[in-house]
C-alpha positions as CSV (number, residue, x, y, z in Angstrom):
1,M,-8.0,-16.7,-9.8
2,R,-8.7,-14.6,-13.0
3,V,-10.1,-11.2,-12.3
4,L,-11.3,-8.8,-15.0
5,H,-11.5,-5.1,-14.1
6,V,-13.8,-3.0,-16.3
7,I,-13.7,0.8,-16.4
8,P,-14.9,3.2,-19.1
9,S,-11.5,4.9,-19.4
10,I,-8.1,5.2,-17.6
11,P,-6.3,8.3,-18.8
12,K,-5.2,11.0,-16.3
13,V,-7.8,13.4,-17.7
14,R,-10.5,11.3,-16.1
15,G,-9.2,11.9,-12.6
16,G,-8.5,9.8,-9.5
17,P,-10.5,6.6,-10.2
18,S,-8.5,5.9,-13.4
19,Q,-5.2,5.9,-11.5
20,A,-6.8,4.0,-8.6
21,V,-7.8,1.1,-10.9
22,L,-4.3,0.9,-12.4
23,D,-2.7,0.9,-8.9
24,M,-5.2,-1.7,-7.6
25,V,-4.6,-4.1,-10.5
26,K,-0.8,-3.7,-10.1
27,A,-1.1,-4.5,-6.4
28,L,-3.4,-7.4,-7.0
29,R,-1.0,-9.0,-9.4
30,A,1.8,-8.6,-6.9
31,N,-0.5,-10.5,-4.5
32,N,-0.8,-13.4,-7.0
33,A,-4.1,-12.6,-8.6
34,D,-4.3,-12.8,-12.4
35,A,-5.9,-9.4,-12.8
36,E,-6.2,-7.3,-15.9
37,I,-8.2,-4.3,-17.3
38,I,-10.5,-3.8,-20.2
39,T,-11.4,-0.2,-21.2
40,T,-11.9,2.1,-24.1
41,N,-9.4,4.4,-25.7
42,D,-11.3,7.4,-24.3
43,N,-9.1,10.4,-23.5
44,G,-11.6,13.2,-22.9
45,D,-12.3,15.1,-26.1
46,G,-9.7,13.0,-27.9
47,L,-8.5,9.3,-28.1
48,L,-5.5,7.6,-26.6
49,D,-2.9,6.5,-29.2
50,V,-2.7,2.9,-28.2
51,P,-3.1,-0.5,-29.9
52,L,-6.6,-1.8,-29.9
53,Q,-8.2,-5.2,-29.2
54,Q,-5.0,-6.7,-27.8
55,R,-3.5,-7.2,-24.4
56,M,-0.6,-4.7,-23.8
57,E,1.4,-3.4,-20.9
58,Y,0.1,0.1,-19.9
59,Q,1.8,1.7,-16.9
60,Q,3.1,-1.8,-15.9
61,V,-0.5,-3.2,-16.0
62,P,-2.1,-5.6,-18.6
63,V,-4.8,-3.6,-20.4
64,R,-7.0,-4.2,-23.4
65,F,-8.2,-1.1,-25.1
66,F,-11.2,-0.9,-27.4
67,S,-12.4,1.8,-29.8
68,R,-14.7,4.4,-28.3
69,L,-17.5,5.9,-30.4
70,S,-16.4,9.5,-31.1
71,P,-19.2,11.7,-32.5
72,N,-19.2,15.5,-32.2
73,L,-21.7,15.4,-29.3
74,K,-19.8,15.6,-26.0
75,A,-22.4,13.7,-24.0
76,V,-22.2,10.7,-26.3
77,K,-18.4,10.8,-26.2
78,E,-18.4,10.7,-22.4
79,Y,-20.8,7.7,-22.4
80,A,-17.9,5.8,-24.0
81,F,-19.9,3.5,-26.2
82,S,-17.7,0.7,-27.7
83,W,-19.1,-2.1,-29.9
84,Q,-15.6,-3.7,-30.0
85,L,-15.5,-4.0,-26.2
86,T,-19.1,-5.5,-26.2
87,S,-18.2,-8.1,-28.7
88,W,-14.9,-9.1,-27.0
89,L,-16.5,-9.3,-23.6
90,W,-19.4,-11.5,-24.8
91,D,-16.9,-14.0,-26.2
92,N,-14.5,-13.9,-23.3
93,I,-16.4,-13.1,-20.0
94,S,-16.8,-16.7,-19.1
95,H,-13.0,-17.2,-19.0
96,Y,-12.9,-15.1,-15.8
97,D,-13.7,-16.1,-12.2
98,I,-15.0,-12.7,-11.3
99,L,-15.6,-9.2,-12.8
100,H,-14.7,-6.0,-10.9
101,I,-16.7,-3.1,-12.3
102,H,-15.5,0.4,-11.7
103,A,-17.8,3.5,-12.1
104,I,-21.4,3.6,-13.3
105,F,-23.5,5.7,-15.6
106,S,-21.3,4.7,-18.5
107,Y,-21.7,2.2,-21.3
108,A,-18.7,-0.1,-20.5
109,S,-19.7,-0.6,-16.8
110,T,-23.4,-0.8,-17.4
111,M,-23.0,-3.3,-20.3
112,A,-20.5,-5.4,-18.3
113,M,-22.8,-5.8,-15.3
114,A,-25.7,-6.7,-17.6
115,M,-23.6,-9.2,-19.5
116,A,-22.3,-10.8,-16.2
117,R,-25.9,-11.3,-15.1
118,L,-26.7,-13.0,-18.4
119,K,-23.6,-15.2,-18.4
120,N,-23.9,-15.9,-14.6
121,V,-20.4,-14.6,-13.8
122,P,-20.1,-13.0,-10.3
123,Y,-19.2,-9.4,-10.1
124,I,-18.6,-6.6,-7.6
125,V,-19.0,-2.9,-8.2
126,T,-16.9,0.1,-7.0
127,P,-18.9,3.3,-7.7
128,H,-16.0,5.6,-7.0
129,G,-18.4,8.2,-5.4
130,L,-20.8,8.4,-8.4
131,L,-23.7,7.3,-6.1
132,C,-23.0,10.0,-3.5
133,E,-25.4,12.9,-2.9
134,W,-23.3,15.6,-4.6
135,S,-22.6,13.5,-7.7
136,L,-26.3,12.6,-8.1
137,Q,-27.2,16.3,-7.9
138,Q,-25.3,16.9,-11.1
139,S,-27.6,16.1,-14.1
140,T,-30.1,15.0,-11.5
141,R,-33.1,14.0,-13.7
142,K,-30.9,12.1,-16.2
143,K,-29.2,10.1,-13.4
144,Q,-32.5,9.4,-11.6
145,I,-34.0,7.9,-14.8
146,Y,-30.8,5.9,-15.5
147,L,-30.7,4.5,-12.0
148,R,-34.4,3.6,-12.0
149,M,-34.5,2.0,-15.5
150,I,-31.0,0.3,-15.7
151,E,-28.5,0.7,-12.9
152,N,-30.6,-0.2,-9.9
153,A,-31.0,-3.8,-11.2
154,N,-27.4,-4.1,-12.1
155,L,-26.2,-2.9,-8.7
156,N,-28.7,-5.1,-6.8
157,H,-27.6,-8.2,-8.6
158,S,-23.9,-7.7,-7.8
159,Q,-22.3,-10.0,-5.2
160,L,-20.9,-7.0,-3.3
161,I,-20.7,-3.2,-3.6
162,H,-17.4,-1.8,-2.6
163,F,-17.3,1.5,-0.8
164,T,-14.1,3.3,0.1
165,T,-15.3,5.1,3.1
166,Q,-18.1,4.9,5.7
167,Q,-19.3,8.3,4.6
168,E,-19.9,6.9,1.0
169,Q,-21.7,3.8,2.4
170,Q,-24.0,6.0,4.5
171,E,-24.9,8.3,1.7
172,V,-25.6,5.5,-0.7
173,S,-27.7,3.7,1.9
174,Q,-30.4,6.3,1.3
175,L,-31.0,4.9,-2.2
176,G,-32.4,1.6,-0.8
177,L,-30.1,-0.8,-2.7
178,T,-30.4,-4.4,-1.6
179,A,-27.0,-5.7,-2.5
180,P,-24.6,-6.3,0.4
181,S,-21.6,-4.0,0.7
182,F,-18.2,-3.6,2.3
183,I,-15.8,-0.8,3.1
184,L,-12.2,-1.0,2.0
185,P,-10.1,2.2,1.4
186,L,-8.0,2.8,-1.6
187,G,-4.3,2.4,-1.1
188,L,-1.0,4.1,-1.8
189,F,2.4,3.1,-3.1
190,V,4.4,5.2,-0.7
191,P,7.2,7.1,-2.6
192,N,10.7,7.4,-1.3
193,Q,11.5,10.5,0.7
194,I,13.3,13.2,-1.2
195,P,16.4,14.5,0.6
196,D,16.1,18.1,1.6
197,A,12.7,18.4,-0.2
198,R,11.8,21.6,1.7
199,H,14.9,23.5,0.6
200,R,14.7,22.1,-3.0
201,L,11.1,23.2,-3.4
202,R,11.8,26.7,-2.4
203,Q,14.7,26.9,-4.8
204,Y,12.3,25.6,-7.5
205,L,9.8,28.3,-6.6
206,N,12.4,31.0,-6.1
207,V,11.1,32.0,-2.7
208,P,12.9,32.5,0.6
209,A,14.1,29.4,2.5
210,D,11.7,30.1,5.4
211,E,8.6,30.8,3.2
212,P,5.5,28.8,4.2
213,V,4.1,26.9,1.2
214,I,0.5,26.0,1.0
215,L,-0.3,23.3,-1.7
216,F,-3.5,22.6,-3.6
217,L,-2.9,19.6,-5.8
218,S,-5.9,18.2,-7.7
219,R,-7.9,18.5,-10.9
220,L,-9.2,22.0,-11.5
221,H,-12.9,21.8,-11.3
222,P,-15.7,23.7,-9.5
223,K,-16.3,20.7,-7.3
224,K,-12.9,21.3,-5.7
225,G,-13.9,24.5,-3.8
226,L,-11.1,26.8,-4.9
227,D,-13.7,29.6,-4.9
228,Y,-13.7,29.2,-1.1
229,L,-9.9,28.5,-0.6
230,I,-8.6,31.4,-2.6
231,P,-10.8,34.1,-0.9
232,A,-9.8,32.6,2.4
233,L,-6.1,33.0,1.6
234,G,-6.8,36.5,0.3
235,Q,-7.8,37.5,3.9
236,L,-4.5,36.5,5.4
237,T,-2.6,39.6,4.4
238,H,-0.8,39.7,7.7
239,H,1.0,36.4,7.0
240,R,3.7,35.4,4.5
241,F,3.1,32.4,2.3
242,T,3.3,31.1,-1.2
243,F,0.2,29.3,-2.6
244,V,0.8,26.6,-5.2
245,I,-1.9,25.4,-7.5
246,A,-0.8,22.1,-9.1
247,G,-3.4,20.8,-11.5
248,S,-5.2,21.4,-14.8
249,G,-8.7,21.8,-16.0
250,S,-10.7,23.3,-18.8
251,Q,-9.4,26.6,-20.3
252,E,-12.6,28.4,-19.2
253,Y,-12.3,27.3,-15.6
254,E,-8.5,28.0,-15.4
255,A,-9.3,31.5,-16.6
256,E,-11.9,31.8,-13.8
257,I,-9.3,30.8,-11.2
258,Q,-6.8,33.4,-12.6
259,S,-9.4,36.1,-12.3
260,L,-10.2,35.1,-8.8
261,L,-6.6,35.2,-7.8
262,V,-6.4,38.8,-9.1
263,S,-9.6,39.9,-7.4
264,T,-8.5,38.5,-4.1
265,G,-5.1,40.1,-4.3
266,I,-2.9,36.9,-4.1
267,C,-2.0,36.5,-7.7
268,D,1.6,37.6,-7.0
269,R,1.8,35.1,-4.1
270,T,0.5,32.2,-6.2
271,H,2.5,29.7,-8.3
272,F,0.5,28.0,-11.1
273,A,2.3,24.7,-11.6
274,G,-0.1,23.0,-14.0
275,F,-0.4,19.2,-14.0
276,V,2.5,17.6,-12.2
277,E,3.4,13.9,-11.7
278,G,6.4,11.7,-10.7
279,E,9.3,13.2,-9.0
280,T,8.0,16.8,-9.4
281,K,4.7,15.9,-7.8
282,N,6.6,14.2,-4.9
283,L,8.7,17.3,-4.5
284,F,5.7,19.6,-4.2
285,I,4.1,17.3,-1.6
286,Q,7.2,16.6,0.5
287,G,8.5,20.2,0.3
288,S,5.3,22.0,1.2
289,D,4.0,22.9,4.6
290,L,0.3,22.5,4.4
291,F,-2.0,20.6,1.9
292,A,-5.4,22.1,1.3
293,L,-8.4,20.5,-0.4
294,T,-11.7,22.4,0.2
295,S,-14.0,20.2,-1.9
296,H,-17.8,20.1,-2.0
297,S,-17.5,16.3,-2.3
298,E,-14.7,13.7,-2.5
299,N,-15.5,10.0,-2.4
300,F,-11.9,9.3,-1.3
301,A,-9.2,11.6,-2.6
302,V,-6.0,9.5,-2.9
303,V,-4.1,12.8,-3.0
304,V,-4.9,13.3,0.7
305,L,-3.2,10.0,1.4
306,E,-0.3,11.2,-0.7
307,A,0.0,14.3,1.3
308,L,-0.2,12.4,4.6
309,A,2.4,10.0,3.4
310,G,4.7,13.0,2.7
311,S,4.3,14.0,6.4
312,L,2.2,16.9,5.4
313,P,-0.6,18.2,7.6
314,V,-3.8,18.6,5.6
315,L,-6.7,21.0,5.6
316,V,-9.9,19.3,4.2
317,T,-13.6,20.2,4.4
318,P,-16.3,17.8,5.6
319,G,-17.2,16.8,2.0
320,V,-13.8,15.1,1.7
321,A,-14.6,11.6,2.9
322,L,-11.2,11.2,4.6
323,A,-12.1,14.2,6.8
324,S,-13.2,11.9,9.6
325,I,-9.8,10.2,9.6
326,V,-8.0,13.6,9.7
327,K,-10.1,14.6,12.7
328,Q,-9.9,11.3,14.5
329,Y,-6.1,11.1,14.3
330,Q,-5.5,14.8,14.5
331,L,-3.7,15.0,11.2
332,G,-4.7,18.5,10.3
333,Y,-7.7,20.8,10.1
334,V,-11.4,20.2,9.1
335,P,-13.1,23.5,8.8
336,E,-16.6,23.8,7.3
337,L,-16.9,24.8,3.6
338,D,-17.0,28.4,4.5
339,V,-14.5,31.2,3.7
340,S,-14.3,32.4,7.3
341,A,-13.8,28.9,8.8
342,I,-11.1,28.1,6.2
343,T,-9.4,31.5,6.9
344,N,-9.3,30.8,10.6
345,A,-7.9,27.3,10.2
346,I,-5.1,28.5,7.9
347,D,-4.4,31.4,10.2
348,H,-4.0,29.0,13.1
349,Y,-1.6,26.9,11.1
350,L,0.5,29.9,10.1
351,T,0.6,31.2,13.7
352,Y,1.5,27.8,15.3
353,P,3.4,25.9,12.6
354,Q,5.2,23.6,15.1
355,A,1.9,22.0,16.2
356,A,1.3,21.1,12.6
357,K,4.7,19.4,12.4
358,H,3.5,16.8,14.9
359,M,0.4,16.3,12.8
360,G,2.6,15.5,9.8
361,D,4.7,13.0,11.8
362,R,1.5,11.1,12.9
363,A,0.2,11.1,9.4
364,R,3.1,9.2,7.8
365,Q,2.9,6.5,10.5
366,L,-0.8,6.0,9.9
367,I,-0.3,5.5,6.1
368,F,2.2,2.7,6.7
369,K,-0.2,1.0,9.2
370,Q,-3.4,1.1,7.2
371,Y,-3.2,2.4,3.7
372,T,-0.5,0.7,1.6
373,W,-1.7,-1.0,-1.6
374,E,-0.1,-4.3,-0.3
375,Q,-2.5,-4.3,2.6
376,I,-5.5,-3.3,0.5
377,A,-4.8,-5.9,-2.2
378,T,-4.6,-8.7,0.4
379,R,-8.0,-7.8,1.7
380,M,-9.5,-7.4,-1.7
381,N,-8.3,-10.9,-2.7
382,E,-10.0,-12.3,0.3
383,F,-13.3,-10.8,-0.8
384,Y,-12.8,-12.2,-4.3
385,T,-12.1,-15.7,-2.9
386,R,-15.2,-15.6,-0.7
387,I,-17.4,-14.7,-3.7
388,I,-15.9,-17.3,-5.9
389,N,-16.2,-20.0,-3.3
390,S,-19.8,-19.0,-2.3
391,K,-22.7,-20.6,-4.2
392,S,-25.0,-17.7,-3.4
393,R,-24.5,-14.0,-2.9
394,L,-22.7,-13.0,0.2
395,N,-24.6,-11.7,3.2
396,Y,-22.0,-9.2,4.3
397,D,-22.3,-5.6,5.5
398,G,-19.2,-4.2,7.0
């Protein structure tokens, strides 16, 4: 079974979906699917320094990169137009049994769906939250026109639409799409546990051995709700804690966050770690006491899984699609996106830390039961097989 994954770009600057696709393909290949990726050399404002138009190993995954159009206009850059990718796909799309399209509202994904329709190659689509209410409210008019004129037809001709949570499926149902859909979460390659991570992190941060550490680890963007989390922490003057911000964003937004830390009086209690990955990222997760993500909207947020796998209780707001899982299995706190509600939840954690310890223990057990990439890849392969073996579009909704 040959599976071609198409995504506009895969560098870390583009956030969680890029890493999710790389991990998914790696897991699918381990599950005996001949899966690979085509994408552009987009890297935000710049370009990746990679060979073009040839299959190469990129982060242990076979990828073909194609040149992205790079005019001075940012909106055109982000659309990731690539004539090279178009030409190659036209010549090679029929060599694959199925296409898996990731993200929408971008040239590579839109063109791949249209071409699959023309060439009669089956395809499924993973929107990665781009059809959710919050996302559609950004550049509303432009997206509504794009959906009506182009993307609705592409989506409705797909064999299946893949949603990662029930919340995403419910939100998208309001758009009236006719294609069948299914729900399958993203997965996680569970890292090894770091011996004495709690002590080592406090040495790294140069704080007392019993200092509570609250971790925010994500891309720095207004969507992430730091303008709620930071003021909430600023009201907890009667508690000791160190707040870690691990992530990066635009210079302008990082400056806004620095100003907010100063105005709320927690600048001297905050460690700005910047972007972290690998062993350092695992140390921050496994050595912290509470993970907080107070986003307006998160289609999935793999970082929440990473925190749970590190036995870390989490604080997430209802806009984070995994909030229902956190609430159902009592893995942390789910306050409303409101400064007072977030303050009360963190105050409860800092007052009763032992209760949170049991949350963390349950969390790691859940990850191994339901959210490893091995399990997810097995199920995804089953969907691919059903589509390939079916002579008409699947009638599936689950």
